[in-house]
C-alpha positions as CSV (number, residue, x, y, z in Angstrom):
1,M,19.3,-7.5,9.1
2,I,18.5,-5.2,6.2
3,G,14.9,-4.9,5.1
4,V,14.0,-3.3,1.8
5,D,10.6,-2.2,0.6
6,W,11.3,-2.0,-3.1
7,G,8.4,-0.8,-5.2
8,T,7.7,0.4,-8.7
9,T,8.9,4.0,-8.1
10,S,10.6,4.0,-4.7
11,F,13.3,2.2,-2.7
12,R,13.1,2.2,1.1
13,A,15.8,0.4,3.1
14,F,16.0,-0.2,6.8
15,R,18.8,-1.4,9.0
16,I,17.0,-3.4,11.6
17,A,18.4,-4.6,15.0
18,R,17.7,-8.0,16.4
19,D,14.9,-6.6,18.6
20,G,13.2,-5.2,15.5
21,T,14.1,-1.5,16.1
22,I,15.2,0.6,13.2
23,R,18.8,1.6,13.5
24,D,19.1,3.5,10.2
25,R,17.1,4.1,7.0
26,R,17.5,5.1,3.4
27,T,15.0,6.3,0.8
28,A,15.6,6.8,-2.9
29,L,13.6,7.2,-6.1
30,R,15.1,4.0,-7.4
31,G,12.1,1.8,-7.9
32,L,11.8,-0.7,-10.6
33,L,11.0,1.9,-13.2
34,N,14.2,3.8,-12.4
35,V,16.7,0.9,-12.5
36,P,18.4,0.9,-15.9
37,D,18.9,-2.5,-17.7
38,N,17.6,-4.4,-14.6
39,R,20.8,-3.6,-12.7
40,F,19.1,-4.5,-9.4
41,A,22.2,-6.0,-7.8
42,D,24.3,-2.9,-8.5
43,T,21.5,-0.7,-7.2
44,L,21.3,-2.6,-4.0
45,R,25.0,-2.4,-3.5
46,E,25.0,1.3,-4.1
47,E,22.2,2.0,-1.7
48,V,23.1,-0.2,1.3
49,G,26.8,-0.9,0.6
50,P,28.0,0.8,3.8
51,W,25.7,-1.4,5.9
52,L,26.9,-4.5,4.1
53,A,30.5,-3.5,4.6
54,A,29.7,-3.0,8.3
55,G,28.8,-6.7,8.7
56,E,25.1,-6.9,7.7
57,D,24.7,-10.0,5.5
58,H,21.0,-10.8,5.8
59,V,18.9,-8.8,3.2
60,L,15.2,-9.2,2.9
61,L,13.4,-7.6,-0.1
62,S,9.6,-7.1,-0.4
63,G,7.3,-5.4,-2.9
64,M,7.3,-5.3,-6.7
65,I,11.0,-6.3,-6.8
66,G,9.7,-9.8,-6.5
67,S,7.3,-9.4,-9.5
68,R,7.6,-10.6,-13.0
69,Q,9.1,-7.1,-13.9
70,G,11.5,-7.2,-10.9
71,W,14.8,-8.9,-10.0
72,M,13.2,-12.4,-9.9
73,E,9.5,-13.5,-9.8
74,A,8.6,-15.0,-6.4
75,P,5.4,-17.1,-6.6
76,Y,2.3,-16.0,-4.7
77,L,1.4,-17.9,-1.5
78,P,-2.2,-18.7,-1.0
79,C,-4.1,-17.2,1.9
80,P,-4.5,-17.7,4.8
81,A,-0.9,-16.9,5.5
82,G,1.1,-15.4,8.4
83,A,4.7,-14.4,8.9
84,A,5.7,-18.0,9.5
85,E,4.3,-19.2,6.2
86,V,5.8,-16.2,4.3
87,G,9.2,-16.7,6.1
88,A,9.2,-20.3,5.0
89,G,8.4,-19.3,1.4
90,L,11.2,-16.9,0.8
91,M,13.2,-17.1,-2.4
92,A,17.0,-16.9,-2.4
93,I,18.8,-14.6,-4.9
94,E,22.5,-14.8,-5.9
95,F,24.3,-11.8,-4.5
96,D,28.0,-11.7,-3.8
97,W,27.9,-9.3,-0.8
98,G,25.4,-11.3,1.4
99,Q,22.4,-13.5,1.6
100,V,19.4,-11.9,-0.2
101,K,15.9,-13.3,0.0
102,L,12.6,-12.3,-1.7
103,V,9.3,-12.1,0.1
104,P,6.6,-13.8,-1.9
105,G,3.3,-12.1,-2.6
106,L,0.0,-13.4,-1.5
107,S,-3.0,-14.6,-3.4
108,A,-6.7,-15.0,-2.5
109,T,-10.2,-14.7,-4.0
110,D,-12.9,-12.3,-3.3
111,E,-16.5,-13.2,-2.2
112,A,-17.4,-13.9,-5.9
113,G,-14.3,-16.2,-6.4
114,V,-12.4,-13.6,-8.5
115,A,-8.6,-13.8,-8.1
116,E,-6.8,-11.2,-5.9
117,V,-3.0,-10.7,-5.6
118,M,-0.7,-8.4,-3.7
119,R,3.0,-7.8,-3.1
120,G,4.5,-5.7,-0.4
121,E,1.4,-4.8,1.5
122,E,1.6,-8.0,3.5
123,T,4.8,-6.9,5.2
124,Q,3.1,-3.7,6.3
125,V,0.1,-5.6,7.8
126,F,2.5,-7.9,9.7
127,G,4.1,-4.7,11.1
128,V,0.9,-3.7,12.9
129,L,-0.3,-7.1,14.1
130,E,0.4,-6.2,17.7
131,A,-1.7,-3.0,17.4
132,M,-4.5,-5.1,15.7
133,G,-4.5,-7.6,18.5
134,G,-3.8,-10.3,15.9
135,G,-7.0,-9.7,14.0
136,G,-9.2,-7.2,12.3
137,L,-9.4,-5.1,9.2
138,A,-6.5,-3.1,7.6
139,C,-6.6,-0.5,4.8
140,L,-3.5,0.3,2.8
141,P,-4.3,3.4,0.6
142,G,-2.4,3.9,-2.6
143,T,-2.4,3.4,-6.4
144,H,-4.1,0.0,-5.8
145,S,-5.6,0.3,-2.3
146,K,-5.8,-3.0,-0.3
147,W,-8.4,-3.9,2.3
148,V,-7.0,-6.8,4.3
149,R,-8.7,-9.2,6.7
150,V,-6.6,-10.7,9.5
151,E,-7.5,-13.5,11.9
152,D,-5.2,-15.1,14.5
153,G,-2.2,-13.2,13.1
154,R,-2.7,-14.5,9.6
155,I,-4.0,-12.7,6.4
156,V,-7.1,-14.6,5.4
157,G,-8.3,-12.5,2.5
158,F,-8.2,-9.0,0.9
159,T,-9.7,-6.9,-1.9
160,T,-8.0,-4.4,-4.2
161,H,-9.4,-1.0,-5.3
162,M,-7.7,0.9,-8.2
163,T,-8.7,4.2,-6.6
164,G,-5.3,6.0,-6.9
165,E,-4.7,4.9,-10.5
166,A,-8.2,5.8,-11.5
167,F,-7.8,9.3,-10.0
168,G,-4.6,9.8,-12.0
169,A,-6.1,8.6,-15.2
170,L,-9.3,10.7,-14.8
171,R,-7.4,13.8,-13.9
172,G,-4.6,13.4,-16.6
173,H,-6.4,11.8,-19.5
174,T,-10.1,12.8,-19.5
175,I,-12.1,15.9,-20.0
176,L,-12.5,16.2,-16.3
177,G,-8.8,17.3,-15.9
178,R,-9.2,20.2,-18.3
179,M,-11.1,22.1,-15.5
180,M,-8.8,21.2,-12.7
181,R,-6.1,23.5,-11.3
182,E,-3.7,22.9,-8.4
183,G,-5.4,23.3,-5.1
184,P,-5.8,21.7,-1.7
185,T,-6.3,17.9,-1.5
186,D,-8.5,17.9,1.6
187,G,-11.0,20.2,3.2
188,A,-14.6,21.0,2.3
189,P,-14.3,19.9,-1.4
190,F,-13.0,16.5,-0.4
191,D,-15.7,16.2,2.3
192,A,-18.4,17.1,-0.3
193,G,-17.1,14.4,-2.6
194,V,-17.2,11.8,0.2
195,R,-20.8,12.8,0.9
196,R,-21.7,12.6,-2.8
197,A,-20.5,9.0,-2.9
198,G,-23.3,8.1,-0.5
199,E,-26.0,9.5,-2.7
200,P,-28.0,7.7,-5.5
201,G,-26.7,7.8,-9.1
202,G,-23.6,5.6,-9.0
203,L,-19.9,6.3,-9.5
204,L,-19.9,7.1,-13.3
205,H,-22.6,9.7,-12.8
206,H,-21.0,11.2,-9.7
207,I,-17.6,11.8,-11.2
208,F,-19.0,13.8,-14.1
209,G,-20.1,16.3,-11.4
210,A,-16.4,17.3,-11.1
211,R,-16.9,19.0,-14.5
212,S,-20.5,20.0,-14.5
213,Q,-20.4,21.8,-11.2
214,V,-17.4,23.9,-12.3
215,L,-19.3,24.8,-15.5
216,A,-22.3,25.8,-13.3
217,G,-20.1,28.0,-11.0
218,E,-20.8,25.7,-8.0
219,L,-17.2,24.4,-7.7
220,A,-13.9,26.2,-8.2
221,E,-11.4,24.7,-10.6
222,T,-8.9,24.6,-7.7
223,D,-11.3,22.4,-5.7
224,A,-12.3,20.0,-8.5
225,A,-9.5,17.5,-7.9
226,A,-10.2,17.3,-4.2
227,Y,-13.9,16.8,-4.9
228,L,-13.1,14.0,-7.4
229,S,-10.7,12.4,-4.9
230,G,-13.5,12.5,-2.3
231,I,-15.9,10.8,-4.6
232,L,-13.5,8.0,-5.5
233,I,-12.3,7.3,-2.0
234,G,-15.9,7.6,-0.7
235,H,-17.1,4.9,-3.1
236,E,-14.1,2.7,-2.2
237,V,-14.7,3.0,1.5
238,R,-18.5,2.4,1.2
239,A,-17.8,-0.8,-0.8
240,A,-15.1,-2.0,1.6
241,L,-17.2,-1.3,4.7
242,A,-20.5,-2.6,3.5
243,G,-22.0,-4.6,6.3
244,R,-19.2,-3.6,8.7
245,H,-20.7,-0.5,10.4
246,G,-18.8,0.4,13.5
247,E,-15.6,-1.6,12.7
248,V,-12.1,-0.5,13.6
249,V,-10.0,0.0,10.5
250,H,-6.2,0.1,10.8
251,V,-5.1,2.5,8.0
252,I,-1.4,2.1,7.1
253,G,0.6,4.5,4.9
254,A,1.8,8.1,4.3
255,P,0.2,10.6,6.7
256,E,-1.3,12.8,4.0
257,L,-3.2,9.8,2.5
258,T,-4.2,8.0,5.7
259,M,-5.7,11.3,6.9
260,L,-8.1,11.4,3.9
261,Y,-9.0,7.8,4.3
262,A,-9.6,8.2,8.0
263,W,-12.1,11.0,7.3
264,A,-14.0,8.9,4.7
265,I,-14.0,5.8,7.1
266,S,-15.4,7.9,9.9
267,A,-18.1,9.3,7.6
268,Q,-19.1,5.7,6.8
269,G,-19.4,4.8,10.5
270,G,-16.0,3.1,10.9
271,Y,-13.3,3.9,13.5
272,P,-9.9,4.5,11.8
273,E,-6.6,4.0,13.6
274,R,-3.7,5.4,11.6
275,H,-0.2,3.8,11.3
276,D,2.9,5.2,9.7
277,G,4.6,3.7,6.6
278,E,7.4,2.3,8.6
279,A,5.2,-0.7,9.4
280,A,7.0,-2.3,6.5
281,A,10.2,-2.4,8.5
282,R,8.6,-4.0,11.5
283,G,6.9,-6.6,9.2
284,L,10.2,-7.4,7.5
285,A,11.8,-7.9,10.9
286,L,9.0,-10.3,11.8
287,I,9.3,-12.3,8.5
288,G,13.1,-12.3,8.8
289,G,12.8,-14.0,12.2
290,H,11.1,-16.9,10.6
291,A,13.6,-17.2,7.7
292,T,16.3,-19.9,7.4
293,W,19.6,-18.2,6.9
294,N,22.9,-20.0,6.2
């Protein structure tokens, strides 16, 4: 089987054996934003054509490729949902080189009844179910970070935090960015930001300190971005772990980002366990095992 994690900016494909092991992989900057004229079929052929020619004819796509801006919109499935429900809800796409199916996203509501949606993260969570013992809390850092609750192997709910996008917007489009120069993303400035998130004053007050402390000579311009990142991630983690002191959190994603979240989770009294981004391949293999193929 071929599993593809196809997002807004990146394309990651895995050639997966029957036992779920990854036989080969491909990565390209060919996300939705980089596919001209919605030529998704052509892009798929160009990227995994050799695998298709070698006999692979089952292709499973997850992520934003199944959104309204993607190849075809796959409706959201309501939580709770596990790999079996997702596998039963796959959508077929016409493709002349093999059978292609889209993984649907998931929908839920938060504790206040406000709608939540996600696409792609569910496959990564399914990829670490064994490590989670079928239940617990997972964190998927990113542009729109997800905190996912799992019970009996099924996703029962989740919350979204726009931390990554907020960081990019604040750094690139506000006065804060005018006093930020390239520097380390971790270390003492990040730690200071995480600690600041636990103090009185609130987020909007705290983030201005990334400017005022530079003006006061208390923070170097090369450290300001890391400090701001620490504040934002610190506030996210505090909100997500409220009332969950001492809980194990399975952090899934790129090493440089999971490292930052692991530190913030530990500072908040949680116990992080980090997992690599190839959890998506394992999750796709699990979903594919529940699919109906011709």
